C-alpha positions, 0 to 999 in steps of 0.5 A: 499500500502506497501512503500518499502523504506528499506529492508525487509525479507519475511519469508515463514512461515508468508505468509498465505496460499490461497487455490484454487479451482482447488487444487493449493495454493498460498501465497502473498509476498508482494504488494508495491511500490518502492523508484524508483516508480514502483509498484510490487507484489510478490506471490508464487504458487504450482500447483498439478500434473494433476491440471486444469490451469488457462486459457489463458489470458493477462496481463496489467503489466510485470511478471517474473515466477521463477520455484522452483520445478517440470516442468512447460509448459508455453504457450505464445500467440501460442508459448510453452517452458517447463521448470524446477527448475531454469528456468525463464519464462518472460511475457511482458505486453499484452501477452496472456499466461498460465502456467501448471504443467506437471510433476508428482509432485507439481510445485512450482514457484514465480511470480514478477509482475511489473507496469502496473495494478499491484495493491500496 
């Protein structure tokens, strides 16, 4: 567990790449506990065009998905939204959801997970 009591810089080049079975990749930025007690995990992911997304799933924490590049389609329960660079999707604890790349090129996004079942 990383105690996040002091300011830090997370350099992209220092983040190991995890290749996914569906062709995507992910980089863990950090997992830790803030001085205020919340457990936080941040990762950056890339979905290639046409890639099969993760199936709908329910989380026991809160998440922000920040789109950097590409166009994502986000399905919350039975509601669907789309967004490109600069869009931020918020997923409340307990929401059944999925996200997929609907563009012609890669979709790159950061996920910030807070509290609940997030492991530090």
